[in-house]
C-alpha positions in Angstrom: 0.0 0.0 0.0 2.3 2.7 -1.3 0.1 5.6 -0.1 0.6 4.6 3.5 4.3 5.4 3.6 3.5 9.0 2.5 0.8 9.3 5.2 3.1 8.0 7.9 6.0 10.2 6.9 3.6 13.2 7.1 2.6 12.2 10.6 6.3 11.8 11.6 7.1 15.3 10.2 4.1 16.8 12.0 4.9 15.1 15.3 1.6 13.3 15.6 2.4 9.6 15.3 -0.3 6.9 15.5 -0.3 5.6 19.0 -0.7 1.8 19.1 -1.5 -0.5 22.0 -0.7 -4.2 21.6 -2.4 -7.0 23.5 -0.3 -10.2 23.7 3.4 -10.5 23.6 4.2 -13.9 22.1 6.3 -14.8 19.1 4.3 -12.6 16.6 3.8 -9.8 19.2 7.6 -9.6 19.7 8.2 -9.3 16.0 5.5 -6.7 15.6 6.9 -4.6 18.5 10.4 -4.7 16.9 8.9 -3.7 13.5 6.9 -0.7 14.9 9.7 0.6 17.1 12.5 0.3 14.6 11.1 0.5 11.1 7.8 2.5 11.0 8.1 6.3 11.2 4.9 8.0 12.1 3.8 5.2 14.5 4.5 4.5 18.2 4.0 1.4 20.2 3.0 3.2 23.4 1.9 0.1 25.4 1.9 -3.7 25.6 -0.5 -5.6 27.8 0.2 -9.1 28.8 -0.8 -11.3 31.7 2.9 -12.0 32.3 4.6 -8.7 32.5 8.0 -10.2 31.8 6.8 -11.2 28.4 5.6 -7.7 27.6 9.0 -6.3 28.8 10.8 -8.8 26.6 8.9 -7.6 23.5 10.2 -4.1 24.2 13.7 -5.2 25.2 14.2 -7.1 22.0 13.3 -3.9 20.2 15.9 -2.0 22.2 13.5 -0.2 24.5 13.1 -0.1 28.3 9.5 0.4 29.3 7.9 1.3 32.6 5.4 -0.7 34.5 1.9 0.8 35.0 -1.2 -0.6 36.6 -4.2 1.3 35.2 -5.3 3.6 32.4 -4.5 6.8 34.3 -0.9 5.7 34.8 -0.7 4.6 31.2 -1.9 8.0 29.9 0.6 9.7 32.1 3.4 7.6 30.6 2.2 8.2 27.0 2.2 12.0 27.7 5.8 11.7 28.8 6.7 9.7 25.7 7.6 6.6 27.8 6.5 3.1 26.6 4.6 1.1 29.2 3.7 -2.4 30.0 0.7 -3.6 32.1 -1.1 -6.8 33.0 -4.7 -5.6 32.4 -5.6 -5.3 28.7 -8.9 -3.7 29.6 -7.0 -0.9 31.4 -5.0 -0.4 28.2 -8.2 -0.1 26.2 -9.5 2.6 28.6 -6.5 4.9 27.9 -7.3 8.2 26.3 -4.1 8.7 24.4 -4.5 5.7 22.2 -5.4 5.5 18.4 -5.5 1.8 17.7 -5.4 -1.6 19.4 -3.8 -4.7 17.9 -4.9 -8.2 19.2 -2.0 -10.6 19.0 -3.4 -13.1 21.5 -4.8 -16.0 19.4 -7.2 -16.7 22.3 -10.8 -16.9 21.3 -12.6 -16.1 24.6 -10.1 -13.5 25.8 -9.8 -12.0 22.3 -13.6 -11.7 22.2 -13.7 -9.8 25.4 -11.0 -7.3 24.5 -12.3 -6.8 21.0 -15.8 -6.1 22.3 -14.4 -3.7 24.9 -12.3 -1.9 22.2 -15.3 -1.5 19.9 -17.4 -0.1 22.8 -14.6 2.3 23.6 -14.6 3.4 19.9 -11.1 2.3 19.1 -10.1 0.8 15.8 -8.9 -2.8 16.2 -6.4 -4.7 14.0 -6.8 -8.4 14.8 -4.2 -11.1 14.2 -6.5 -13.4 16.0 -7.7 -15.6 13.1 -9.3 -18.1 15.5 -11.6 -15.4 16.9 -12.3 -13.9 13.5 -13.2 -17.3 12.1 -15.6 -18.0 15.0 -17.6 -14.7 15.4 -15.9 -12.3 13.0 -19.1 -11.4 11.1 -20.9 -10.4 14.3 -17.9 -8.4 15.6 -17.6 -6.6 12.3 -21.3 -5.8 12.4 -20.9 -4.3 15.9 -17.9 -2.3 14.8 -19.8 -0.8 11.8 -22.7 0.1 14.2 -20.2 1.8 16.5 -18.5 3.6 13.5 -15.1 2.0 14.1 -12.9 -0.2 11.9 -12.3 -3.8 12.9 -9.9 -5.4 10.4 -7.8 -8.5 9.8 -4.1 -7.9 9.3 -2.0 -7.3 6.3 0.9 -9.7 6.0 -0.6 -13.0 7.1 -2.1 -15.1 4.4 -5.7 -14.0 4.7 -4.7 -10.4 4.4 -2.4 -11.1 1.5 -5.2 -12.9 -0.3 -7.5 -9.9 0.4 -5.1 -7.5 -1.2 -4.7 -9.8 -4.2 -8.4 -10.3 -4.5 -8.9 -6.5 -4.6 -6.2 -6.1 -7.1 -7.6 -8.8 -9.4 -11.1 -7.3 -9.1 -9.6 -4.0 -10.1 -8.4 -5.6 -13.4 -12.0 -6.5 -14.2 -11.3 -10.2 -13.5 -13.9 -12.2 -11.5 -12.2 -14.2 -8.8 -13.4 -17.8 -8.5 -10.7 -19.4 -6.3 -8.9 -17.8 -3.4 -6.1 -20.1 -2.4 -3.5 -20.7 0.3 -0.2 -22.5 -0.3 0.9 -24.9 2.4 4.0 -27.0 2.9 2.5 -29.6 5.2 -1.0 -30.9 6.1 -1.3 -33.7 8.6 -4.5 -33.7 10.7 -3.0 -36.0 13.4 0.0 -33.8 14.4 0.2 -33.0 18.1 2.2 -30.7 20.4 4.4 -33.7 21.0 5.2 -34.2 17.3 5.8 -30.5 16.8 7.8 -29.9 19.9 11.2 -29.8 18.3 10.1 -27.5 15.5 8.5 -25.1 18.0 11.6 -25.0 20.2 13.8 -24.3 17.2 11.8 -21.2 16.2 10.9 -20.1 19.7 7.2 -20.7 19.1 4.3 -22.2 21.1 3.9 -26.0 20.3 0.1 -25.7 20.3 0.2 -22.9 17.8 2.6 -24.7 15.6 0.4 -27.8 15.8 -2.6 -25.8 14.6 -0.6 -24.9 11.5 0.3 -28.5 10.8 -3.0 -30.1 11.5 -5.0 -27.9 9.2 -6.9 -25.9 11.9 -5.1 -22.6 11.2 -5.6 -22.8 7.4 -9.3 -23.6 7.9 -9.7 -20.5 10.0 -7.7 -18.4 7.5 -9.7 -19.5 4.5 -13.0 -19.1 6.4 -12.0 -15.5 7.1 -11.4 -14.9 3.4 -14.6 -16.6 2.4 -16.6 -14.5 4.8 -15.0 -11.3 3.6 -15.5 -11.9 -0.1 -18.7 -14.0 -0.2 -17.1 -17.3 -1.2 -17.7 -20.8 0.0 -16.0 -24.3 0.0 -16.3 -26.9 -2.7 -16.7 -29.6 0.0 -16.0 -30.1 3.7 -12.3 -29.5 4.4 -11.8 -27.9 1.0 -10.1 -29.7 -1.9 -6.6 -29.4 -0.5 -4.9 -30.5 -3.7 -1.5 -32.1 -3.3 0.4 -30.4 -6.1 4.2 -30.1 -6.4 4.1 -27.9 -9.5 3.5 -24.2 -9.9 0.1 -22.7 -8.9 -0.3 -21.5 -12.5 -1.0 -25.2 -13.4 -4.0 -25.3 -11.1 -6.1 -23.5 -13.7 -6.7 -26.9 -15.2 -7.8 -28.5 -11.9 -11.2 -26.7 -11.7 -14.4 -26.7 -13.7 -15.2 -23.0 -14.3 -19.0 -23.7 -14.5 -18.9 -25.4 -11.1 -17.0 -22.5 -9.6 -19.5 -20.0 -11.1 -22.4 -22.0 -9.7 -20.9 -22.0 -6.2 -20.1 -18.3 -6.5 -16.4 -18.8 -6.0 -14.5 -20.9 -3.4 -11.7 -20.8 -1.0 -9.2 -23.6 -1.2 -5.6 -24.6 -0.4 -2.8 -26.6 -2.1 0.1 -28.5 -0.5 3.7 -28.3 -1.7 3.0 -26.0 -4.7 5.3 -23.3 -5.8 5.8 -20.5 -5.0 5.2 -21.1 -1.4 4.3 -20.2 1.2 2.2 -17.7 -0.6 -1.3 -17.3 -1.9 -3.0 -17.4 -5.3 -6.2 -16.3 -7.0 -7.8 -17.8 -10.0 -10.3 -15.8 -12.0 -12.1 -15.3 -15.3 -12.6 -12.3 -17.6 -15.9 -12.0 -19.6 -14.6 -9.6 -22.2 -13.0 -11.4 -25.2 -11.0 -8.2 -26.1 -9.4 -8.2 -22.7 -8.8 -11.9 -22.8 -6.7 -11.2 -26.0 -4.6 -8.7 -24.0 -4.2 -11.2 -21.1 -2.9 -13.8 -23.5 -0.4 -11.2 -24.9 0.7 -10.5 -21.4 1.5 -14.2 -20.9 -1.4 -15.1 -18.6 -2.5 -17.8 -20.9 -5.7 -18.4 -22.9 -8.1 -18.8 -20.0 -10.8 -19.4 -19.1 -9.0 -19.3 -15.7 -6.1 -16.9 -15.1 -3.7 -17.3 -12.3 -2.4 -14.5 -10.0 -0.2 -15.1 -7.0 1.9 -13.5 -4.3 4.9 -15.8 -3.5 5.3 -14.9 0.2 3.4 -13.7 3.3 5.4 -11.6 5.8 3.1 -11.7 8.8 4.0 -9.0 11.4 6.1 -7.0 8.9 3.0 -5.7 7.2 0.7 -5.2 10.2 1.6 -1.5 10.6 0.0 -1.0 7.2 -3.3 -2.3 8.6 -3.0 0.1 11.5 -2.4 3.1 9.1 -5.2 1.9 6.8 -7.7 1.7 9.7 -6.7 4.9 11.5 -6.0 7.3 8.6 -8.2 5.9 5.8 -11.0 4.0 7.6 -10.1 1.1 5.3 -10.3 -2.5 6.5 -7.7 -4.8 5.1 -10.0 -7.7 5.7 -13.5 -7.6 7.2 -16.8 -9.6 6.5 -19.5 -7.2 5.1 -22.4 -9.5 6.1 -23.2 -12.8 7.5 -20.8 -15.9 7.6 -20.4 -18.1 4.6 -17.9 -20.6 5.9 -17.3 -21.9 9.5 -14.6 -24.1 11.0 -15.9 -27.2 12.8 -14.2 -29.4 15.5 -13.2 -32.8 14.3 -12.0 -35.6 16.6 -8.2 -36.1 16.2 -8.5 -39.4 18.2 -11.3 -41.4 19.8 -12.8 -39.2 22.4 -14.5 -40.5 25.5 -17.5 -39.3 27.4 -16.7 -37.2 30.4 -13.4 -35.9 28.9 -12.8 -32.1 28.6 -11.8 -31.1 25.1 -8.4 -29.4 25.0 -7.3 -26.3 23.1 -6.6 -25.4 19.5 -3.6 -27.3 18.2 -3.9 -29.9 20.9 -4.4 -33.6 21.1 -8.2 -33.9 20.8 -9.5 -32.0 17.8 -8.6 -30.4 14.5 -10.6 -27.9 12.5 -12.1 -28.2 9.0 -13.8 -25.6 6.9 -17.5 -26.2 6.1 -20.3 -24.2 4.6 -22.5 -22.4 7.2 -25.7 -23.9 5.8 -24.4 -27.4 6.6 -23.1 -26.3 10.0 -26.5 -25.0 10.9 -28.4 -28.0 9.5 -26.2 -30.6 11.3 -25.8 -28.5 14.5 -22.0 -28.9 14.1 -19.7 -27.6 16.9 -17.5 -24.6 15.9 -13.8 -25.2 16.5 -13.6 -21.8 18.2 -15.9 -22.9 21.0 -14.8 -26.5 21.4 -12.1 -25.8 24.0 -13.3 -26.6 27.5 -16.4 -28.4 26.4 -17.2 -31.7 28.3 -18.1 -34.7 26.2 -21.6 -36.2 26.8 -20.8 -39.3 24.8 -18.0 -41.0 22.9 -17.0 -39.5 19.6 -14.9 -41.6 17.2 -11.8 -40.4 15.5 -12.4 -38.1 12.4 -16.1 -37.5 13.4 -17.2 -33.9 13.5 -18.5 -32.9 16.9 -22.0 -31.5 17.3 -23.5 -29.3 20.0 -25.4 -32.4 21.1 -22.1 -34.2 21.9 -20.9 -31.7 24.5 -21.8 -29.5 27.4 -20.5 -26.0 27.0 -18.6 -24.3 29.8 -20.8 -21.7 31.7 -20.6 -18.0 31.3 -18.5 -17.6 28.2 -18.9 -14.5 26.0 -18.0 -16.4 22.8 -21.1 -18.6 23.2 -23.3 -15.5 23.7 -21.7 -14.0 20.6 -22.4 -17.2 18.6 -26.0 -17.2 19.6 -26.3 -13.5 18.7 -24.6 -14.2 15.3 -27.0 -17.0 14.5 -30.0 -14.8 15.3 -28.7 -11.7 13.4 -27.8 -13.6 10.2 -30.3 -16.4 10.2 
């Protein structure tokens, strides 16, 4: 987004930087803190909230900054006025701060993420969410609430859903009709666990549960559900096609039937091992034969499907773009404009026994698969984003999708209230 660098340089020159508060200080949070502090003129990371203060302090320390500890919004505002970065335990106190322009959720936790997002919307703050799990569970409702409040709630540039969103908008701007929005993966194995992923996680300093959610397909299901909901797409089948293709993504133009794609209104999908990875791709058609002639001249082939791709996704490096888009231009990088089209449902990773409590995302019990919302409603399927902490009422065999009838929900959760509100609003 080339216009953003100009806007940020102007802010820097005028001494009015965008003041960002970050919630969460894990692997991605630390990278984002470093990026804002050292590479983004016109933007300040004024505060980091994390339940473990040492983790928040580490995020600043790795960026070469020494923060102060504060306990409430008043102390935080005083620190911001002095130009002193601050850390605190209470994310809700961060949200109350007056001298704040935007909040970034880097938690990856559904229930906690829901609570801080709702609080930020009610406070009137723009929110950039890196919390795909929350977005894929109740994103359409939260986006509706944000619109009603007159604030921007957006997914993030840099991660694969945001990269797909930018590519989709680019393709549409060419007059091409997108029919496939795709994600390129290197590995897909539904039965990976934190035990199998422990060494990889340790090598890269990541959480093994988060790494497992990448490997077992849960993360990509959430990511593609987000894209589907933002652009009115669906899935060709439960779990998507998930082609195993070691060639270039351009070759995928022959894997789909255009009439079927048109009938579905376009789909989200993913491919394993394709090149160039780990990027994203969009396949689309053009109805004007004159323009198809030009597209062939420009080496995009004869159609009817044309391939467009971005060969990388740079995660936290691009998140400041989302902040600037939201604050200065009121533009969401990625947001559902209406009701959900695709959901992510919890599927048994192993035989589950009655009385057991379902563990968290990227755990030992379940993996998530993308499914059309009409099927989810008709079969009363259990969303992956609400599965954690549920108690099984009966045995569920391996690879069976859980239903609401299979479990007892934990009491008092906001995410369950939001799901109920979402279903009523968009029924």
